[in-house]
N, C-alpha and C positions, 0 to 999 in steps of 0.2 A: 548890273543887268546880267552877266553871266551867273553871278553867285546864285541869283534868284533861280534861275532855271535847273542848275544843280540841287537847289534845296528842293525845288517842286519834284524832279525827277526821281530823287530820293524818297519823298513823300509816297508818290506814287506808286513804287515798287511794295512799300512796306505796307500799304493800304489793302484791308481784305475786299474781296469782291463778291462773297458770297452771304453777305448779311442782309438781312430783310428789311424792309423799311420800318421803322420803328416810330411810332406818334406817342406823345405824352397821352397818358390815361390807360395805354395797353398794359395789358398783364403780359409779363414775360419771362421765361426761363433762360438764367444766364448760366452757361456752362464755366466755371473757372477752375483753370488748372492749380492743383494745389500740391506742394512736393513734401513728403514726408520721409527725411532720411534719404535713401535711394529711390524711393519709390514715387511713382509721380500718377496722379488721379486727378478725375474732374469730380470737382462738389458742384450741384445744381443748386442756384439760387434764384428763386422765384419769388415774383412781385408786381408792383403796380410802376411803371414809370412816370414819375411826378414832375421831373424836369430832363430838358435836353440842353446841352451848350455846344456853343463852338460848330465849327464844320471840318472837313477834312479830317487829316491824320489827328486832331486833336479833339474830335468828336466824343463827348462823354455822355452818359445818361446817368439820372439817378433813381434807383430802382427802390422801393419801401414795401415793406412787409412787416406784419405782425407775429412775433415769435414769443409765445407763453406772456401773452399780454404787455409786451414792452415792442415798441414801433423801432425797427431798426432798417437806417437807410445805407445803402452803399452807393459810391461812384464808381461806374466803371468805363475806363477808357475802352472804348468800342474796337478799337484796330491794335490794341495791346495784343502780342504775343501770347499772355496769359489768360485771354479770353478764349476759348474753344469755340463757343456757338452761341449764338442768340436767336430761341426760337418765341415766336409770337403765339401766345395762348388763347387770346381775347382780345377782342379791341374795344376800347372804352369810349363812351359817347361824352367830350368834354367841350368848354367854349373858353377853355383859358390855356394859355402858354405852358403856365407853372402851376400846380398842385399842391402847394404848401398847404393849404386849409385844411389838407387832409389830415394834419399832424394833431389839430385838436381835435378831430372827430373819432369816434369809437363805434364798434356795432355797426347796426343797419345805415346809420348815416354815412359812412365812411364807404359805402360801396357807390360804384359807378354804372349806369345803365350801359348794356353792352350795345355796339354798334353793328350794323349788319350790312351796311354799305360798301365797305372794303373787304377785299380778300384778306384772309389769315396768312 
């Protein structure tokens, strides 16, 4: 019982509090810290959230984008120290929890309708 409380308290202090609410279907820009030699910079990664997993400190999102006609997916651990920021650019109107069907689609059929009833 005592060990669980210690783990919970460590998790609570590691979790970020300034993150927006991210839903599947949203277009997000994730600022990832990149280290190049001695310098450190933030590289934005913009795409559609196609999956969310877990909760708490282990929560992660899968972001998909198409770059030079090749689909690229990255999984981001939301509360990682390497993630500087997560910005929601657009809310997507979807009826599924996982959008893996977007992998087979290209062009106009891969677009999602915009949702206007939630705040950005």
